[in-house]
C-alpha positions in Angstrom: 91.8 109.2 138.0 93.3 112.7 137.8 94.9 113.9 134.6 98.6 113.1 134.6 100.9 116.1 134.9 104.3 114.5 135.5 106.1 111.4 134.3 105.5 109.3 137.4 101.8 110.0 137.6 101.6 109.3 133.8 103.3 106.0 134.3 101.0 105.0 137.1 97.9 105.9 135.0 99.1 103.9 132.0 100.1 100.9 134.0 96.8 100.9 135.7 95.0 100.9 132.4 97.2 98.0 131.2 96.5 96.0 134.3 92.7 96.6 134.7 91.6 97.2 131.1 93.9 95.1 129.1 95.3 98.1 127.2 98.4 97.6 125.1 101.3 99.4 126.8 102.8 100.8 123.6 99.5 102.2 122.4 98.5 103.6 125.8 102.0 105.1 126.3 102.1 106.7 122.8 98.6 108.3 123.2 99.4 109.6 126.7 102.7 111.1 125.7 101.1 112.9 122.8 98.5 114.4 125.1 100.8 115.3 128.0 103.5 117.3 126.0 106.2 116.3 128.5 109.8 117.4 128.0 112.0 114.7 126.4 113.7 113.8 129.8 110.3 113.3 131.5 108.9 111.4 128.5 111.9 109.1 128.7 111.3 108.5 132.4 107.6 107.7 131.9 108.6 105.3 129.2 111.2 103.6 131.3 108.8 103.2 134.2 106.0 101.7 132.1 108.2 99.2 130.3 110.4 98.5 133.3 107.5 97.7 135.6 105.9 95.4 133.1 109.3 93.7 132.3 110.0 93.1 136.0 106.5 92.5 137.3 107.1 89.1 138.9 110.3 90.3 140.5 108.5 93.3 141.9 105.7 91.0 143.2 108.4 89.0 145.1 110.0 92.1 146.5 106.7 93.6 147.8 105.1 90.4 149.1 106.7 90.6 152.7 105.6 94.2 153.0 101.9 94.1 151.8 101.0 90.4 152.3 97.5 89.6 151.2 96.2 93.1 151.9 93.6 94.1 149.2 94.8 97.2 147.3 93.2 99.3 144.6 95.0 98.5 141.3 96.6 102.0 141.1 98.0 101.8 144.6 99.7 98.5 143.8 101.0 100.0 140.6 102.3 103.1 142.5 104.2 100.8 144.8 105.6 98.9 141.8 106.9 102.0 140.2 108.5 103.1 143.5 110.3 99.8 144.1 111.3 99.6 140.4 113.0 103.0 140.8 114.7 101.9 144.0 116.1 98.8 142.5 116.7 99.5 138.8 117.3 103.3 138.5 120.6 104.2 140.1 120.4 108.0 139.4 117.1 108.6 141.2 117.6 109.3 144.9 115.4 107.5 147.4 114.1 110.8 148.9 112.8 111.8 145.5 111.1 108.4 145.1 109.5 108.6 148.5 108.3 112.2 148.1 106.9 111.8 144.6 105.1 108.5 145.5 103.5 110.1 148.5 102.4 113.1 146.5 100.9 110.9 143.8 99.0 108.9 146.5 97.6 112.1 147.9 96.5 113.4 144.4 95.0 110.1 143.2 93.6 109.0 146.6 93.7 110.6 150.1 96.0 111.2 153.0 95.4 107.7 154.4 96.7 106.0 151.3 99.6 108.4 151.2 100.5 107.4 154.8 100.2 103.7 153.8 102.5 104.1 150.8 105.1 106.0 152.9 105.0 103.4 155.6 105.6 100.5 153.1 108.5 102.4 151.5 110.1 103.3 154.9 109.7 99.6 156.0 111.5 98.5 152.8 114.2 101.1 153.5 114.7 99.7 157.0 114.5 96.0 156.4 115.8 95.8 152.8 114.2 93.8 150.0 114.2 90.0 150.0 117.0 88.4 147.8 115.6 86.1 145.0 119.0 84.2 145.0 117.8 82.6 148.3 115.1 80.7 146.4 116.3 77.1 146.5 114.3 75.8 143.5 116.5 76.9 140.5 113.5 77.1 138.1 111.4 79.1 140.6 114.4 81.4 141.1 114.7 81.8 137.4 111.0 82.6 137.1 111.3 85.4 139.7 114.7 86.9 138.6 113.7 86.9 134.9 110.1 87.8 135.7 108.7 85.0 133.4 105.8 82.7 134.4 106.9 79.4 135.7 105.1 77.4 132.9 107.2 79.2 130.3 110.5 78.7 132.2 109.7 75.0 132.5 108.9 74.9 128.7 112.2 76.6 127.7 114.3 74.5 130.1 112.6 71.3 128.9 113.2 72.1 125.2 116.6 73.9 125.4 118.2 73.0 128.7 118.8 75.2 131.7 121.9 77.0 130.4 120.3 78.2 127.1 117.0 79.0 128.7 118.8 81.1 131.4 120.7 82.9 128.7 117.5 83.7 126.7 115.7 84.9 129.8 118.6 87.1 130.9 118.6 88.8 127.4 114.9 89.6 127.2 115.0 92.3 129.8 117.8 94.2 128.0 116.8 97.2 125.9 115.8 96.5 122.3 117.9 98.2 119.7 116.5 100.1 116.7 116.8 98.3 113.4 115.9 99.6 110.0 115.8 98.0 106.6 117.0 99.9 103.6 114.7 100.3 100.6 117.0 99.0 98.0 114.8 100.3 95.2 115.8 103.9 96.3 119.4 103.5 97.4 122.1 101.3 99.0 122.8 100.6 102.6 126.1 102.4 102.4 124.4 105.5 101.0 121.7 105.6 103.7 124.3 104.9 106.4 126.4 107.8 105.2 123.3 110.1 105.1 122.3 109.2 108.8 125.7 108.7 110.4 126.2 112.3 111.5 122.9 112.2 113.4 123.4 108.7 114.7 127.1 108.1 115.2 126.6 104.6 116.6 124.6 103.4 113.5 126.2 100.1 112.2 125.6 97.4 109.6 123.4 94.5 110.6 125.2 91.2 111.2 122.2 89.3 109.9 121.0 91.2 106.8 122.8 93.1 104.0 119.7 95.4 104.0 119.8 96.2 107.7 121.2 99.0 109.9 121.2 98.9 113.7 121.5 101.6 116.4 121.2 101.5 120.2 118.2 103.8 120.0 116.6 106.7 118.1 113.3 107.9 116.9 113.9 106.9 113.2 110.2 107.0 112.2 110.3 110.8 112.7 113.1 111.2 110.1 112.4 112.8 106.7 114.2 109.8 105.1 111.6 107.5 106.6 108.7 109.7 105.4 110.0 109.5 101.8 110.5 105.8 102.0 114.3 105.4 102.0 113.9 102.8 104.7 111.4 101.1 107.0 111.6 99.8 110.5 111.9 96.0 110.8 113.7 93.7 113.3 116.9 92.1 111.9 115.6 88.5 112.4 112.5 89.4 110.4 114.7 90.6 107.5 115.8 87.0 107.0 112.3 85.9 105.8 112.3 87.4 102.3 115.7 86.0 101.3 114.6 82.6 102.5 112.2 82.5 99.5 115.1 82.6 97.0 113.2 85.1 95.0 113.5 85.7 91.2 112.6 89.1 89.7 109.6 87.6 87.8 108.1 85.6 90.7 104.5 85.7 91.6 104.4 85.6 95.4 101.6 85.0 98.0 102.1 86.6 101.4 99.2 84.9 103.2 99.4 86.7 106.6 101.0 90.0 105.6 100.1 92.9 107.9 101.6 95.4 108.6 103.6 94.7 105.5 107.3 94.7 106.6 108.0 91.3 104.9 105.6 92.1 102.0 107.6 95.2 101.1 110.9 93.4 101.5 109.7 90.7 99.1 108.6 93.4 96.7 112.1 94.9 96.7 113.4 91.7 95.0 110.8 91.7 92.3 110.6 93.4 88.9 107.0 94.3 87.8 108.2 94.6 84.2 108.9 90.8 84.3 105.6 90.0 86.1 107.0 90.1 89.6 104.2 90.7 92.1 103.0 90.0 95.6 99.4 89.2 96.6 99.3 90.2 100.3 96.4 89.0 102.5 95.3 89.8 106.0 92.1 88.9 107.9 91.3 92.5 109.0 90.5 95.3 106.5 92.2 98.0 108.8 95.4 96.0 108.7 95.2 95.7 104.9 95.3 99.5 104.9 98.6 99.4 106.8 100.1 97.2 104.1 98.9 99.6 101.5 100.2 102.6 103.4 103.6 101.0 103.8 103.8 100.1 100.1 102.9 103.6 99.1 105.5 105.2 101.4 108.2 102.9 100.0 107.1 103.4 96.4 106.2 99.7 95.9 102.5 100.0 95.1 103.0 98.6 91.6 104.4 95.4 93.0 101.8 94.7 95.7 98.1 93.9 95.8 96.6 93.8 99.3 93.2 92.5 100.2 91.3 91.3 103.2 90.9 87.5 103.3 91.1 84.6 105.8 94.2 82.8 104.4 92.6 79.5 105.3 90.2 80.1 102.4 92.8 81.0 99.7 91.8 78.1 97.6 88.5 79.8 96.8 90.2 82.9 95.5 93.3 81.6 93.6 93.7 78.7 91.2 95.9 75.8 92.0 99.6 76.2 91.1 99.2 80.0 90.9 102.3 81.0 92.8 106.1 80.6 92.4 106.7 81.4 96.1 104.4 81.4 99.2 105.1 82.9 102.6 103.1 81.8 105.6 104.3 84.1 108.4 101.8 82.5 110.8 99.9 84.0 113.7 101.7 82.7 116.8 102.3 83.2 120.5 104.9 85.9 119.8 107.1 84.6 122.5 110.2 85.8 120.5 109.0 89.4 120.9 109.1 89.6 124.7 111.9 92.1 124.7 109.9 94.6 122.6 106.4 93.6 124.0 107.1 92.6 127.6 103.4 92.0 128.5 103.3 89.0 126.1 105.0 86.8 128.8 102.0 87.3 131.1 99.2 87.1 128.5 100.1 83.7 126.9 99.1 80.4 128.4 100.0 76.7 127.8 96.6 76.5 126.1 97.8 78.8 123.4 100.5 76.3 122.5 97.8 73.7 121.9 95.4 76.0 119.9 97.8 78.0 117.7 99.4 75.0 115.9 95.9 74.0 114.7 95.6 77.4 112.9 99.2 77.3 111.7 98.7 73.8 110.1 95.4 74.9 108.6 97.1 77.9 106.9 99.8 75.6 105.5 97.3 73.1 104.3 95.2 75.8 102.5 98.2 77.3 100.8 100.0 74.1 99.7 97.9 73.5 96.5 98.5 77.0 95.3 102.3 76.5 94.9 103.7 75.6 91.5 105.8 72.4 91.1 109.4 73.2 92.2 108.0 76.3 94.0 109.2 77.3 97.4 107.2 77.9 100.6 108.5 79.6 103.7 106.9 79.0 107.1 107.9 81.5 109.7 106.9 82.6 113.2 108.2 85.0 115.8 108.2 82.4 118.6 110.7 80.1 120.2 108.8 76.9 121.1 108.9 73.6 119.2 105.1 73.1 119.2 104.6 76.1 116.9 107.8 75.7 114.8 109.3 72.4 113.8 106.4 70.5 115.3 104.0 72.2 112.8 106.5 71.7 109.9 106.8 68.0 110.8 103.0 67.5 110.9 102.6 69.3 107.5 105.3 67.2 105.8 103.7 64.0 107.1 100.4 65.1 105.5 102.0 66.4 102.3 104.7 64.0 101.0 105.0 66.2 97.8 106.9 68.7 99.9 110.4 68.4 101.3 112.3 70.6 103.9 115.5 72.1 102.6 118.1 74.4 104.3 117.0 78.0 104.6 118.7 80.3 102.1 120.5 83.1 103.7 121.7 86.5 102.4 124.8 86.2 104.5 126.1 83.4 106.7 125.1 83.1 110.4 127.2 81.3 113.0 124.7 81.3 115.9 121.6 79.8 114.2 119.9 76.7 115.5 117.6 73.9 114.3 118.9 73.1 110.8 117.7 72.6 108.2 115.3 75.2 109.7 116.6 78.5 111.0 115.9 79.2 114.7 117.2 82.4 116.3 116.8 83.1 120.0 116.9 86.6 121.5 120.3 86.0 123.1 122.0 84.9 119.8 122.2 88.4 118.2 120.1 90.6 120.4 117.1 90.4 118.0 113.6 89.0 118.3 113.3 85.3 118.5 112.4 83.9 115.1 111.8 80.6 113.3 112.0 80.0 109.5 111.5 76.8 107.5 112.0 76.4 103.8 109.8 73.8 102.0 110.1 72.9 98.3 107.3 71.3 96.3 108.6 68.3 94.3 
């Protein structure tokens, strides 16, 4: 495929890699933008096209079906048509003549005149006949699957567990843009101080409704700021900022963070600790390269003296630590990640019902392995970034049945929330506060 020289060709190239090679959209996009050196406006268009096509893939499939039928197409040709229809439907400021012209030129560059004529014919046909209306789909769940661009099995799952109204609200929210959220490093300054420092550059910056350590903005490249480089803050979703306070930390606590990379929750925990009183976090991850991410985050935030990171399968922690070694334990378990769909839209297509059978086995194994390491009266937090019962309260219930020495208690919060679900656990859905979907359960050892 030719080297991309413009935002639309770049988007087609990236989306083709995602579709045919399983590339991660965010990584492929970042790498391509670094190489292409596009102007900011063009880089924004490429980004919008990549994430927009992935977000709305099933809707685009529905729109294109009457015009291409079962005709076998090279992946890049189908992607090119997807980007064209996405622009026609979702980007008001792009005139159709520009979409038609650019799509035809890309077809010529990446293929030949025959493909260009085919692409032009499809787009002209759409212009004449109009796109089919998903609202005419009579089955409400099939209609929801198409309009939200979410696989039918997941629609069925959410409707079954939450009801049609709540499931529809969640699915309407996941295709809205994700906001930028940052967590203040309270060892270096207060939220008010950081907000005052950034406000002139980001006038819409506001306090988080969920966390006293959080600031939120509609957008912005915060990782490029000098304040980020020197560790005044880090990037973390607001719902994720609720995990460290759920541990009800004391300054001298010894804490195990069993699934820690890349270290957002680890460093938040460390902010509550005092190394002079023995406060320390042992942070584990299965992969050595991810352990390095924890160490890099800790160093940037100036928290290295409070954190020890090492590579370890957390299901084997009993071989590395003595029983009753820790005052607090966090199991932020590997999960389906369905709560992250807004930020990682391809998750919706990658996950299968089988994942919801296999992942709880791993999650329960992690809890079983960590349980003996907690001191009497110690607190264990189990958290996931997903929304389905099988991985959340279902896992907690199975653990409690096997470990009667534990009891579930209400999740401690840094500030009250009026839209939380699932008490005594804490379940947030993406439509509650515009955050990632997240689950937190607090367990105390009798």
